[in-house]
PyMOL Python script that loads the backbone (N, CA, C, O; Angstrom):
from pymol import cmd

cmd.read_pdbstr("""\
ATOM      1  N   UNK A   1     -20.118  19.327   2.048  1.00  0.00           N
ATOM      2  CA  UNK A   1     -18.517  19.153   2.023  1.00  0.00           C
ATOM      3  C   UNK A   1     -17.902  20.444   1.679  1.00  0.00           C
ATOM      4  O   UNK A   1     -18.260  21.150   0.736  1.00  0.00           O
ATOM      5  N   UNK A   2     -16.881  20.726   2.567  1.00  0.00           N
ATOM      6  CA  UNK A   2     -16.343  21.996   2.169  1.00  0.00           C
ATOM      7  C   UNK A   2     -15.445  21.908   0.911  1.00  0.00           C
ATOM      8  O   UNK A   2     -14.875  20.868   0.581  1.00  0.00           O
ATOM      9  N   UNK A   3     -15.361  23.051   0.249  1.00  0.00           N
ATOM     10  CA  UNK A   3     -14.463  23.077  -1.122  1.00  0.00           C
ATOM     11  C   UNK A   3     -13.009  23.213  -0.625  1.00  0.00           C
ATOM     12  O   UNK A   3     -12.712  23.954   0.312  1.00  0.00           O
ATOM     13  N   UNK A   4     -12.137  22.474  -1.287  1.00  0.00           N
ATOM     14  CA  UNK A   4     -10.679  22.631  -0.965  1.00  0.00           C
ATOM     15  C   UNK A   4     -10.311  23.984  -1.267  1.00  0.00           C
ATOM     16  O   UNK A   4     -11.009  24.668  -2.016  1.00  0.00           O
ATOM     17  N   UNK A   5      -9.125  24.473  -0.666  1.00  0.00           N
ATOM     18  CA  UNK A   5      -8.592  25.689  -0.827  1.00  0.00           C
ATOM     19  C   UNK A   5      -7.514  25.655  -2.133  1.00  0.00           C
ATOM     20  O   UNK A   5      -6.939  24.626  -2.487  1.00  0.00           O
ATOM     21  N   UNK A   6      -7.381  26.719  -2.655  1.00  0.00           N
ATOM     22  CA  UNK A   6      -6.528  26.684  -3.862  1.00  0.00           C
ATOM     23  C   UNK A   6      -5.548  27.759  -3.671  1.00  0.00           C
ATOM     24  O   UNK A   6      -5.792  28.752  -2.986  1.00  0.00           O
ATOM     25  N   UNK A   7      -4.362  27.542  -4.322  1.00  0.00           N
ATOM     26  CA  UNK A   7      -3.135  28.545  -4.228  1.00  0.00           C
ATOM     27  C   UNK A   7      -3.029  29.035  -5.561  1.00  0.00           C
ATOM     28  O   UNK A   7      -2.939  28.311  -6.552  1.00  0.00           O
ATOM     29  N   UNK A   8      -3.042  30.491  -5.566  1.00  0.00           N
ATOM     30  CA  UNK A   8      -2.631  31.182  -6.782  1.00  0.00           C
ATOM     31  C   UNK A   8      -1.145  30.948  -7.312  1.00  0.00           C
ATOM     32  O   UNK A   8      -0.197  31.429  -6.691  1.00  0.00           O
ATOM     33  N   UNK A   9      -0.984  30.283  -8.344  1.00  0.00           N
ATOM     34  CA  UNK A   9       0.411  30.017  -8.913  1.00  0.00           C
ATOM     35  C   UNK A   9       0.866  31.085  -9.855  1.00  0.00           C
ATOM     36  O   UNK A   9       1.969  30.949 -10.384  1.00  0.00           O
ATOM     37  N   UNK A  10       0.086  32.199 -10.137  1.00  0.00           N
ATOM     38  CA  UNK A  10       0.324  33.387 -11.040  1.00  0.00           C
ATOM     39  C   UNK A  10      -0.515  33.313 -12.049  1.00  0.00           C
ATOM     40  O   UNK A  10      -0.880  32.254 -12.559  1.00  0.00           O
ATOM     41  N   UNK A  11      -0.929  34.625 -12.452  1.00  0.00           N
ATOM     42  CA  UNK A  11      -1.809  34.748 -13.731  1.00  0.00           C
ATOM     43  C   UNK A  11      -3.023  34.116 -13.666  1.00  0.00           C
ATOM     44  O   UNK A  11      -3.497  33.657 -14.705  1.00  0.00           O
ATOM     45  N   UNK A  12      -3.687  33.998 -12.487  1.00  0.00           N
ATOM     46  CA  UNK A  12      -5.095  33.676 -12.355  1.00  0.00           C
ATOM     47  C   UNK A  12      -5.098  31.908 -12.656  1.00  0.00           C
ATOM     48  O   UNK A  12      -6.079  31.254 -13.012  1.00  0.00           O
ATOM     49  N   UNK A  13      -3.934  31.472 -12.438  1.00  0.00           N
ATOM     50  CA  UNK A  13      -3.961  30.088 -12.460  1.00  0.00           C
ATOM     51  C   UNK A  13      -4.000  29.446 -10.850  1.00  0.00           C
ATOM     52  O   UNK A  13      -3.477  30.127  -9.967  1.00  0.00           O
ATOM     53  N   UNK A  14      -4.428  28.550 -10.609  1.00  0.00           N
ATOM     54  CA  UNK A  14      -4.635  27.940  -9.440  1.00  0.00           C
ATOM     55  C   UNK A  14      -4.451  26.461  -9.205  1.00  0.00           C
ATOM     56  O   UNK A  14      -4.705  25.688 -10.129  1.00  0.00           O
ATOM     57  N   UNK A  15      -4.033  26.010  -8.049  1.00  0.00           N
ATOM     58  CA  UNK A  15      -3.678  24.571  -7.757  1.00  0.00           C
ATOM     59  C   UNK A  15      -4.318  24.251  -6.276  1.00  0.00           C
ATOM     60  O   UNK A  15      -4.100  24.960  -5.294  1.00  0.00           O
ATOM     61  N   UNK A  16      -5.110  23.119  -6.268  1.00  0.00           N
ATOM     62  CA  UNK A  16      -5.700  22.837  -5.164  1.00  0.00           C
ATOM     63  C   UNK A  16      -4.436  22.458  -4.171  1.00  0.00           C
ATOM     64  O   UNK A  16      -3.488  21.739  -4.488  1.00  0.00           O
ATOM     65  N   UNK A  17      -4.626  23.062  -2.983  1.00  0.00           N
ATOM     66  CA  UNK A  17      -3.611  22.903  -1.924  1.00  0.00           C
ATOM     67  C   UNK A  17      -3.457  21.450  -1.401  1.00  0.00           C
ATOM     68  O   UNK A  17      -2.395  21.029  -0.942  1.00  0.00           O
ATOM     69  N   UNK A  18      -4.621  20.694  -1.505  1.00  0.00           N
ATOM     70  CA  UNK A  18      -4.441  19.424  -0.895  1.00  0.00           C
ATOM     71  C   UNK A  18      -3.736  18.294  -1.949  1.00  0.00           C
ATOM     72  O   UNK A  18      -3.554  17.112  -1.658  1.00  0.00           O
ATOM     73  N   UNK A  19      -3.422  18.862  -3.097  1.00  0.00           N
ATOM     74  CA  UNK A  19      -2.805  18.109  -4.302  1.00  0.00           C
ATOM     75  C   UNK A  19      -1.431  18.284  -4.231  1.00  0.00           C
ATOM     76  O   UNK A  19      -0.691  17.461  -4.771  1.00  0.00           O
ATOM     77  N   UNK A  20      -0.839  19.568  -3.437  1.00  0.00           N
ATOM     78  CA  UNK A  20       0.635  19.652  -3.580  1.00  0.00           C
ATOM     79  C   UNK A  20       1.490  18.910  -2.708  1.00  0.00           C
ATOM     80  O   UNK A  20       1.213  18.812  -1.513  1.00  0.00           O
ATOM     81  N   UNK A  21       2.512  18.376  -3.208  1.00  0.00           N
ATOM     82  CA  UNK A  21       3.441  17.469  -2.675  1.00  0.00           C
ATOM     83  C   UNK A  21       4.725  18.284  -2.255  1.00  0.00           C
ATOM     84  O   UNK A  21       5.203  18.139  -1.129  1.00  0.00           O
ATOM     85  N   UNK A  22       5.313  19.206  -3.250  1.00  0.00           N
ATOM     86  CA  UNK A  22       6.449  19.769  -3.059  1.00  0.00           C
ATOM     87  C   UNK A  22       6.490  21.031  -3.881  1.00  0.00           C
ATOM     88  O   UNK A  22       5.736  21.125  -4.850  1.00  0.00           O
ATOM     89  N   UNK A  23       7.375  22.079  -3.543  1.00  0.00           N
ATOM     90  CA  UNK A  23       7.635  23.216  -4.130  1.00  0.00           C
ATOM     91  C   UNK A  23       9.167  23.296  -4.409  1.00  0.00           C
ATOM     92  O   UNK A  23       9.948  23.318  -3.458  1.00  0.00           O
ATOM     93  N   UNK A  24       9.645  23.342  -5.796  1.00  0.00           N
ATOM     94  CA  UNK A  24      10.931  23.116  -6.022  1.00  0.00           C
ATOM     95  C   UNK A  24      11.596  24.151  -6.859  1.00  0.00           C
ATOM     96  O   UNK A  24      11.003  24.417  -7.905  1.00  0.00           O
ATOM     97  N   UNK A  25      12.638  24.754  -6.635  1.00  0.00           N
ATOM     98  CA  UNK A  25      13.108  25.634  -7.566  1.00  0.00           C
ATOM     99  C   UNK A  25      13.537  25.059  -8.754  1.00  0.00           C
ATOM    100  O   UNK A  25      13.961  23.904  -8.707  1.00  0.00           O
ATOM    101  N   UNK A  26      13.498  25.782 -10.037  1.00  0.00           N
ATOM    102  CA  UNK A  26      13.892  25.102 -11.357  1.00  0.00           C
ATOM    103  C   UNK A  26      15.168  25.635 -11.595  1.00  0.00           C
ATOM    104  O   UNK A  26      15.556  25.465 -12.751  1.00  0.00           O
ATOM    105  N   UNK A  27      15.972  26.258 -10.808  1.00  0.00           N
ATOM    106  CA  UNK A  27      17.263  26.646 -11.059  1.00  0.00           C
ATOM    107  C   UNK A  27      18.449  25.790 -11.387  1.00  0.00           C
ATOM    108  O   UNK A  27      19.465  26.135 -11.991  1.00  0.00           O
ATOM    109  N   UNK A  28      18.092  24.387 -10.793  1.00  0.00           N
ATOM    110  CA  UNK A  28      19.163  23.447 -10.831  1.00  0.00           C
ATOM    111  C   UNK A  28      19.207  22.712 -12.191  1.00  0.00           C
ATOM    112  O   UNK A  28      18.118  22.519 -12.731  1.00  0.00           O
ATOM    113  N   UNK A  29      20.358  22.262 -12.833  1.00  0.00           N
ATOM    114  CA  UNK A  29      20.137  21.522 -14.072  1.00  0.00           C
ATOM    115  C   UNK A  29      19.541  20.164 -13.998  1.00  0.00           C
ATOM    116  O   UNK A  29      18.995  19.721 -15.009  1.00  0.00           O
ATOM    117  N   UNK A  30      19.591  19.402 -12.833  1.00  0.00           N
ATOM    118  CA  UNK A  30      18.733  18.225 -12.834  1.00  0.00           C
ATOM    119  C   UNK A  30      17.123  18.478 -12.858  1.00  0.00           C
ATOM    120  O   UNK A  30      16.352  17.709 -13.432  1.00  0.00           O
ATOM    121  N   UNK A  31      16.771  19.480 -12.264  1.00  0.00           N
ATOM    122  CA  UNK A  31      15.294  20.000 -12.353  1.00  0.00           C
ATOM    123  C   UNK A  31      14.932  20.229 -13.701  1.00  0.00           C
ATOM    124  O   UNK A  31      13.935  19.737 -14.229  1.00  0.00           O
ATOM    125  N   UNK A  32      15.954  21.172 -14.400  1.00  0.00           N
ATOM    126  CA  UNK A  32      15.633  21.395 -15.840  1.00  0.00           C
ATOM    127  C   UNK A  32      15.484  20.204 -16.626  1.00  0.00           C
ATOM    128  O   UNK A  32      14.510  20.093 -17.369  1.00  0.00           O
ATOM    129  N   UNK A  33      16.401  19.250 -16.531  1.00  0.00           N
ATOM    130  CA  UNK A  33      16.379  18.059 -17.314  1.00  0.00           C
ATOM    131  C   UNK A  33      15.012  17.272 -16.962  1.00  0.00           C
ATOM    132  O   UNK A  33      14.406  16.639 -17.826  1.00  0.00           O
ATOM    133  N   UNK A  34      14.595  17.361 -15.673  1.00  0.00           N
ATOM    134  CA  UNK A  34      13.410  16.626 -15.391  1.00  0.00           C
ATOM    135  C   UNK A  34      12.182  17.167 -15.950  1.00  0.00           C
ATOM    136  O   UNK A  34      11.268  16.428 -16.318  1.00  0.00           O
ATOM    137  N   UNK A  35      12.126  18.634 -16.035  1.00  0.00           N
ATOM    138  CA  UNK A  35      11.067  19.196 -16.695  1.00  0.00           C
ATOM    139  C   UNK A  35      11.056  19.010 -18.197  1.00  0.00           C
ATOM    140  O   UNK A  35       9.975  18.923 -18.779  1.00  0.00           O
ATOM    141  N   UNK A  36      12.215  18.944 -18.862  1.00  0.00           N
ATOM    142  CA  UNK A  36      12.253  18.441 -20.360  1.00  0.00           C
ATOM    143  C   UNK A  36      11.819  17.110 -20.659  1.00  0.00           C
ATOM    144  O   UNK A  36      11.223  16.857 -21.706  1.00  0.00           O
ATOM    145  N   UNK A  37      12.094  16.228 -19.774  1.00  0.00           N
ATOM    146  CA  UNK A  37      11.487  14.872 -19.862  1.00  0.00           C
ATOM    147  C   UNK A  37       9.923  14.739 -19.687  1.00  0.00           C
ATOM    148  O   UNK A  37       9.199  14.127 -20.472  1.00  0.00           O
ATOM    149  N   UNK A  38       9.483  15.428 -18.499  1.00  0.00           N
ATOM    150  CA  UNK A  38       8.178  15.498 -18.233  1.00  0.00           C
ATOM    151  C   UNK A  38       7.209  16.136 -19.533  1.00  0.00           C
ATOM    152  O   UNK A  38       6.071  15.781 -19.841  1.00  0.00           O
ATOM    153  N   UNK A  39       8.004  17.119 -20.130  1.00  0.00           N
ATOM    154  CA  UNK A  39       7.342  17.759 -21.321  1.00  0.00           C
ATOM    155  C   UNK A  39       6.992  16.967 -22.556  1.00  0.00           C
ATOM    156  O   UNK A  39       5.942  16.987 -23.199  1.00  0.00           O
ATOM    157  N   UNK A  40       8.153  16.225 -22.764  1.00  0.00           N
ATOM    158  CA  UNK A  40       7.970  15.155 -23.661  1.00  0.00           C
ATOM    159  C   UNK A  40       6.950  14.058 -23.435  1.00  0.00           C
ATOM    160  O   UNK A  40       6.351  13.547 -24.381  1.00  0.00           O
ATOM    161  N   UNK A  41       6.745  13.679 -22.098  1.00  0.00           N
ATOM    162  CA  UNK A  41       5.796  12.589 -21.816  1.00  0.00           C
ATOM    163  C   UNK A  41       4.278  13.181 -21.611  1.00  0.00           C
ATOM    164  O   UNK A  41       3.275  12.499 -21.406  1.00  0.00           O
ATOM    165  N   UNK A  42       4.348  14.649 -21.718  1.00  0.00           N
ATOM    166  CA  UNK A  42       2.996  15.338 -21.660  1.00  0.00           C
ATOM    167  C   UNK A  42       2.393  15.445 -20.226  1.00  0.00           C
ATOM    168  O   UNK A  42       1.183  15.467 -19.998  1.00  0.00           O
ATOM    169  N   UNK A  43       3.549  15.519 -19.125  1.00  0.00           N
ATOM    170  CA  UNK A  43       3.003  15.433 -17.805  1.00  0.00           C
ATOM    171  C   UNK A  43       3.215  16.936 -17.096  1.00  0.00           C
ATOM    172  O   UNK A  43       3.337  17.095 -15.882  1.00  0.00           O
ATOM    173  N   UNK A  44       3.234  17.917 -18.013  1.00  0.00           N
ATOM    174  CA  UNK A  44       3.396  19.290 -17.262  1.00  0.00           C
ATOM    175  C   UNK A  44       2.251  20.225 -17.527  1.00  0.00           C
ATOM    176  O   UNK A  44       1.704  20.175 -18.628  1.00  0.00           O
ATOM    177  N   UNK A  45       1.903  20.944 -16.752  1.00  0.00           N
ATOM    178  CA  UNK A  45       0.934  21.915 -16.800  1.00  0.00           C
ATOM    179  C   UNK A  45       1.638  23.282 -16.550  1.00  0.00           C
ATOM    180  O   UNK A  45       2.090  23.657 -15.468  1.00  0.00           O
ATOM    181  N   UNK A  46       1.657  24.047 -17.871  1.00  0.00           N
ATOM    182  CA  UNK A  46       2.673  25.290 -17.851  1.00  0.00           C
ATOM    183  C   UNK A  46       1.717  26.580 -17.437  1.00  0.00           C
ATOM    184  O   UNK A  46       0.900  27.088 -18.205  1.00  0.00           O
ATOM    185  N   UNK A  47       1.936  26.949 -16.277  1.00  0.00           N
ATOM    186  CA  UNK A  47       1.301  28.280 -15.861  1.00  0.00           C
ATOM    187  C   UNK A  47       2.017  29.555 -15.811  1.00  0.00           C
ATOM    188  O   UNK A  47       1.648  30.531 -15.160  1.00  0.00           O
ATOM    189  N   UNK A  48       3.126  29.480 -16.582  1.00  0.00           N
ATOM    190  CA  UNK A  48       3.954  30.590 -16.686  1.00  0.00           C
ATOM    191  C   UNK A  48       3.432  31.722 -17.564  1.00  0.00           C
ATOM    192  O   UNK A  48       3.873  32.865 -17.451  1.00  0.00           O
ATOM    193  N   UNK A  49       2.512  31.398 -18.413  1.00  0.00           N
ATOM    194  CA  UNK A  49       1.985  32.457 -19.451  1.00  0.00           C
ATOM    195  C   UNK A  49       3.319  32.999 -20.343  1.00  0.00           C
ATOM    196  O   UNK A  49       3.392  34.180 -20.682  1.00  0.00           O
ATOM    197  N   UNK A  50       4.396  31.981 -20.697  1.00  0.00           N
ATOM    198  CA  UNK A  50       5.420  32.563 -21.538  1.00  0.00           C
ATOM    199  C   UNK A  50       6.605  33.099 -20.712  1.00  0.00           C
ATOM    200  O   UNK A  50       7.651  33.413 -21.281  1.00  0.00           O
ATOM    201  N   UNK A  51       6.475  33.195 -19.552  1.00  0.00           N
ATOM    202  CA  UNK A  51       7.665  33.863 -18.665  1.00  0.00           C
ATOM    203  C   UNK A  51       8.582  32.665 -18.189  1.00  0.00           C
ATOM    204  O   UNK A  51       8.237  31.489 -18.302  1.00  0.00           O
ATOM    205  N   UNK A  52       9.648  33.032 -17.706  1.00  0.00           N
ATOM    206  CA  UNK A  52      10.678  32.177 -17.246  1.00  0.00           C
ATOM    207  C   UNK A  52      10.247  31.235 -16.102  1.00  0.00           C
ATOM    208  O   UNK A  52       9.832  31.737 -15.058  1.00  0.00           O
ATOM    209  N   UNK A  53      10.314  30.070 -16.225  1.00  0.00           N
ATOM    210  CA  UNK A  53       9.932  29.004 -15.064  1.00  0.00           C
ATOM    211  C   UNK A  53      10.677  29.267 -13.798  1.00  0.00           C
ATOM    212  O   UNK A  53      11.904  29.180 -13.849  1.00  0.00           O
ATOM    213  N   UNK A  54      10.155  29.549 -12.770  1.00  0.00           N
ATOM    214  CA  UNK A  54      11.049  29.853 -11.256  1.00  0.00           C
ATOM    215  C   UNK A  54      10.777  28.754 -10.453  1.00  0.00           C
ATOM    216  O   UNK A  54      11.628  28.335  -9.668  1.00  0.00           O
ATOM    217  N   UNK A  55       9.562  28.186 -10.574  1.00  0.00           N
ATOM    218  CA  UNK A  55       9.405  26.998  -9.539  1.00  0.00           C
ATOM    219  C   UNK A  55       8.692  25.809 -10.307  1.00  0.00           C
ATOM    220  O   UNK A  55       8.131  25.992 -11.387  1.00  0.00           O
ATOM    221  N   UNK A  56       8.748  24.635  -9.705  1.00  0.00           N
ATOM    222  CA  UNK A  56       8.046  23.547 -10.212  1.00  0.00           C
ATOM    223  C   UNK A  56       7.225  23.027  -8.933  1.00  0.00           C
ATOM    224  O   UNK A  56       7.742  22.856  -7.829  1.00  0.00           O
ATOM    225  N   UNK A  57       5.980  22.819  -9.213  1.00  0.00           N
ATOM    226  CA  UNK A  57       4.982  22.348  -8.036  1.00  0.00           C
ATOM    227  C   UNK A  57       4.718  20.894  -8.481  1.00  0.00           C
ATOM    228  O   UNK A  57       4.241  20.620  -9.582  1.00  0.00           O
ATOM    229  N   UNK A  58       5.092  19.901  -7.466  1.00  0.00           N
ATOM    230  CA  UNK A  58       4.816  18.541  -7.667  1.00  0.00           C
ATOM    231  C   UNK A  58       3.552  18.205  -6.996  1.00  0.00           C
ATOM    232  O   UNK A  58       3.280  18.593  -5.860  1.00  0.00           O
ATOM    233  N   UNK A  59       2.801  17.486  -7.712  1.00  0.00           N
ATOM    234  CA  UNK A  59       1.459  17.176  -7.192  1.00  0.00           C
ATOM    235  C   UNK A  59       1.166  15.717  -6.894  1.00  0.00           C
ATOM    236  O   UNK A  59       2.067  14.921  -7.160  1.00  0.00           O
ATOM    237  N   UNK A  60       0.070  15.269  -6.396  1.00  0.00           N
ATOM    238  CA  UNK A  60      -0.129  13.830  -6.044  1.00  0.00           C
ATOM    239  C   UNK A  60      -0.363  13.097  -7.289  1.00  0.00           C
ATOM    240  O   UNK A  60      -0.080  11.899  -7.296  1.00  0.00           O
ATOM    241  N   UNK A  61      -0.873  13.683  -8.416  1.00  0.00           N
ATOM    242  CA  UNK A  61      -0.975  12.984  -9.553  1.00  0.00           C
ATOM    243  C   UNK A  61       0.341  12.848 -10.442  1.00  0.00           C
ATOM    244  O   UNK A  61       1.437  13.015  -9.907  1.00  0.00           O
ATOM    245  N   UNK A  62       0.256  12.600 -11.560  1.00  0.00           N
ATOM    246  CA  UNK A  62       1.573  12.239 -12.507  1.00  0.00           C
ATOM    247  C   UNK A  62       2.085  13.806 -12.983  1.00  0.00           C
ATOM    248  O   UNK A  62       3.246  13.931 -13.374  1.00  0.00           O
ATOM    249  N   UNK A  63       1.281  14.855 -12.942  1.00  0.00           N
ATOM    250  CA  UNK A  63       1.671  16.006 -13.438  1.00  0.00           C
ATOM    251  C   UNK A  63       2.373  16.900 -12.459  1.00  0.00           C
ATOM    252  O   UNK A  63       2.238  16.811 -11.239  1.00  0.00           O
ATOM    253  N   UNK A  64       3.232  17.883 -13.163  1.00  0.00           N
ATOM    254  CA  UNK A  64       3.865  18.960 -12.345  1.00  0.00           C
ATOM    255  C   UNK A  64       3.288  20.193 -12.967  1.00  0.00           C
ATOM    256  O   UNK A  64       2.830  20.214 -14.110  1.00  0.00           O
ATOM    257  N   UNK A  65       3.337  21.312 -12.084  1.00  0.00           N
ATOM    258  CA  UNK A  65       2.747  22.655 -12.546  1.00  0.00           C
ATOM    259  C   UNK A  65       4.051  23.530 -12.550  1.00  0.00           C
ATOM    260  O   UNK A  65       4.808  23.472 -11.581  1.00  0.00           O
ATOM    261  N   UNK A  66       4.314  24.301 -13.571  1.00  0.00           N
ATOM    262  CA  UNK A  66       5.337  25.140 -13.738  1.00  0.00           C
ATOM    263  C   UNK A  66       4.908  26.532 -13.474  1.00  0.00           C
ATOM    264  O   UNK A  66       3.874  26.920 -14.018  1.00  0.00           O
ATOM    265  N   UNK A  67       5.521  27.267 -12.768  1.00  0.00           N
ATOM    266  CA  UNK A  67       5.086  28.702 -12.297  1.00  0.00           C
ATOM    267  C   UNK A  67       6.174  29.644 -12.554  1.00  0.00           C
ATOM    268  O   UNK A  67       7.351  29.286 -12.524  1.00  0.00           O
ATOM    269  N   UNK A  68       5.764  30.973 -12.833  1.00  0.00           N
ATOM    270  CA  UNK A  68       6.739  31.938 -12.956  1.00  0.00           C
ATOM    271  C   UNK A  68       6.933  32.784 -11.501  1.00  0.00           C
ATOM    272  O   UNK A  68       7.517  33.861 -11.374  1.00  0.00           O
ATOM    273  N   UNK A  69       6.365  32.096 -10.584  1.00  0.00           N
ATOM    274  CA  UNK A  69       6.624  32.602  -9.211  1.00  0.00           C
ATOM    275  C   UNK A  69       7.547  31.926  -8.410  1.00  0.00           C
ATOM    276  O   UNK A  69       7.381  30.707  -8.414  1.00  0.00           O
ATOM    277  N   UNK A  70       8.510  32.357  -7.695  1.00  0.00           N
ATOM    278  CA  UNK A  70       9.396  31.648  -6.961  1.00  0.00           C
ATOM    279  C   UNK A  70       8.769  30.889  -5.879  1.00  0.00           C
ATOM    280  O   UNK A  70       7.751  31.260  -5.294  1.00  0.00           O
ATOM    281  N   UNK A  71       9.488  29.693  -5.608  1.00  0.00           N
ATOM    282  CA  UNK A  71       8.844  28.805  -4.602  1.00  0.00           C
ATOM    283  C   UNK A  71       8.883  29.285  -3.208  1.00  0.00           C
ATOM    284  O   UNK A  71       8.225  28.724  -2.332  1.00  0.00           O
ATOM    285  N   UNK A  72       9.692  30.382  -2.959  1.00  0.00           N
ATOM    286  CA  UNK A  72       9.531  31.056  -1.637  1.00  0.00           C
ATOM    287  C   UNK A  72       8.305  31.902  -1.524  1.00  0.00           C
ATOM    288  O   UNK A  72       7.728  31.941  -0.437  1.00  0.00           O
ATOM    289  N   UNK A  73       7.817  32.638  -2.625  1.00  0.00           N
ATOM    290  CA  UNK A  73       6.758  33.251  -2.698  1.00  0.00           C
ATOM    291  C   UNK A  73       5.536  32.486  -2.356  1.00  0.00           C
ATOM    292  O   UNK A  73       4.681  32.815  -1.534  1.00  0.00           O
ATOM    293  N   UNK A  74       5.569  31.356  -3.140  1.00  0.00           N
ATOM    294  CA  UNK A  74       4.571  30.295  -3.134  1.00  0.00           C
ATOM    295  C   UNK A  74       4.407  29.681  -1.636  1.00  0.00           C
ATOM    296  O   UNK A  74       3.294  29.463  -1.158  1.00  0.00           O
ATOM    297  N   UNK A  75       5.467  29.455  -1.029  1.00  0.00           N
ATOM    298  CA  UNK A  75       5.450  28.706   0.242  1.00  0.00           C
ATOM    299  C   UNK A  75       4.849  29.834   1.208  1.00  0.00           C
ATOM    300  O   UNK A  75       4.033  29.528   2.076  1.00  0.00           O
ATOM    301  N   UNK A  76       5.296  31.180   1.018  1.00  0.00           N
ATOM    302  CA  UNK A  76       4.833  32.135   1.999  1.00  0.00           C
ATOM    303  C   UNK A  76       3.189  32.298   1.926  1.00  0.00           C
ATOM    304  O   UNK A  76       2.464  32.560   2.887  1.00  0.00           O
ATOM    305  N   UNK A  77       2.806  32.100   0.671  1.00  0.00           N
ATOM    306  CA  UNK A  77       1.198  32.168   0.404  1.00  0.00           C
ATOM    307  C   UNK A  77       0.474  31.041   1.083  1.00  0.00           C
ATOM    308  O   UNK A  77      -0.656  31.126   1.564  1.00  0.00           O
ATOM    309  N   UNK A  78       1.397  29.757   1.070  1.00  0.00           N
ATOM    310  CA  UNK A  78       0.699  28.548   1.796  1.00  0.00           C
ATOM    311  C   UNK A  78       0.739  28.790   3.214  1.00  0.00           C
ATOM    312  O   UNK A  78      -0.286  28.609   3.870  1.00  0.00           O
ATOM    313  N   UNK A  79       1.838  29.189   3.782  1.00  0.00           N
ATOM    314  CA  UNK A  79       1.907  29.222   5.299  1.00  0.00           C
ATOM    315  C   UNK A  79       1.258  30.503   5.866  1.00  0.00           C
ATOM    316  O   UNK A  79       1.018  30.588   7.071  1.00  0.00           O
ATOM    317  N   UNK A  80       0.990  31.435   5.056  1.00  0.00           N
ATOM    318  CA  UNK A  80       0.199  32.580   5.645  1.00  0.00           C
ATOM    319  C   UNK A  80      -1.285  32.464   5.519  1.00  0.00           C
ATOM    320  O   UNK A  80      -2.073  33.287   5.986  1.00  0.00           O
ATOM    321  N   UNK A  81      -1.638  31.308   4.806  1.00  0.00           N
ATOM    322  CA  UNK A  81      -3.038  31.049   4.617  1.00  0.00           C
ATOM    323  C   UNK A  81      -3.571  32.086   3.521  1.00  0.00           C
ATOM    324  O   UNK A  81      -4.742  32.466   3.543  1.00  0.00           O
ATOM    325  N   UNK A  82      -2.728  32.490   2.638  1.00  0.00           N
ATOM    326  CA  UNK A  82      -3.144  33.392   1.469  1.00  0.00           C
ATOM    327  C   UNK A  82      -3.549  32.313   0.257  1.00  0.00           C
ATOM    328  O   UNK A  82      -2.958  32.195  -0.816  1.00  0.00           O
ATOM    329  N   UNK A  83      -4.607  31.628   0.672  1.00  0.00           N
ATOM    330  CA  UNK A  83      -5.345  30.817  -0.298  1.00  0.00           C
ATOM    331  C   UNK A  83      -6.565  31.041  -0.437  1.00  0.00           C
ATOM    332  O   UNK A  83      -7.099  31.630   0.502  1.00  0.00           O
ATOM    333  N   UNK A  84      -7.290  30.725  -1.437  1.00  0.00           N
ATOM    334  CA  UNK A  84      -8.668  30.994  -1.701  1.00  0.00           C
ATOM    335  C   UNK A  84      -9.405  29.893  -1.332  1.00  0.00           C
ATOM    336  O   UNK A  84      -9.036  28.756  -1.624  1.00  0.00           O
ATOM    337  N   UNK A  85     -10.677  30.184  -0.557  1.00  0.00           N
ATOM    338  CA  UNK A  85     -11.632  28.921  -0.299  1.00  0.00           C
ATOM    339  C   UNK A  85     -12.761  29.463  -0.914  1.00  0.00           C
ATOM    340  O   UNK A  85     -12.984  30.668  -0.800  1.00  0.00           O
ATOM    341  N   UNK A  86     -13.620  28.622  -1.652  1.00  0.00           N
ATOM    342  CA  UNK A  86     -14.772  28.908  -2.364  1.00  0.00           C
ATOM    343  C   UNK A  86     -15.792  28.626  -1.089  1.00  0.00           C
ATOM    344  O   UNK A  86     -15.752  27.528  -0.533  1.00  0.00           O
ATOM    345  N   UNK A  87     -16.550  29.478  -0.723  1.00  0.00           N
ATOM    346  CA  UNK A  87     -17.520  29.267   0.431  1.00  0.00           C
ATOM    347  C   UNK A  87     -18.950  29.465  -0.439  1.00  0.00           C
ATOM    348  O   UNK A  87     -19.371  30.569  -0.784  1.00  0.00           O
ATOM    349  N   UNK A  88     -19.520  28.368  -0.684  1.00  0.00           N
ATOM    350  CA  UNK A  88     -20.840  28.430  -1.388  1.00  0.00           C
ATOM    351  C   UNK A  88     -22.118  28.718  -0.546  1.00  0.00           C
ATOM    352  O   UNK A  88     -23.218  28.776  -1.095  1.00  0.00           O
TER     353      UNK A  88
END
""", "prot")
cmd.dss("prot")
cmd.show_as("cartoon", "prot")
cmd.util.cbc("prot")
cmd.orient("prot")
């Protein structure tokens, strides 16, 4: 069975590409409020390493991943095939 590809979301943090539903900017007030609510509920995975959140990655599970990389950059990585595949 082939290993799923993973996307580098910054600082050696990775997300499985088959679990990504959406890449969204964190600039709008509604997205900031949503992240605050999800943090209270414990549904966030913070991959920013203390930096400003630039994008929110919605996954098929209950959690969202916060990244310090813009959604444009992440989308380019996905579309260009700049993902890591573990070939054992």
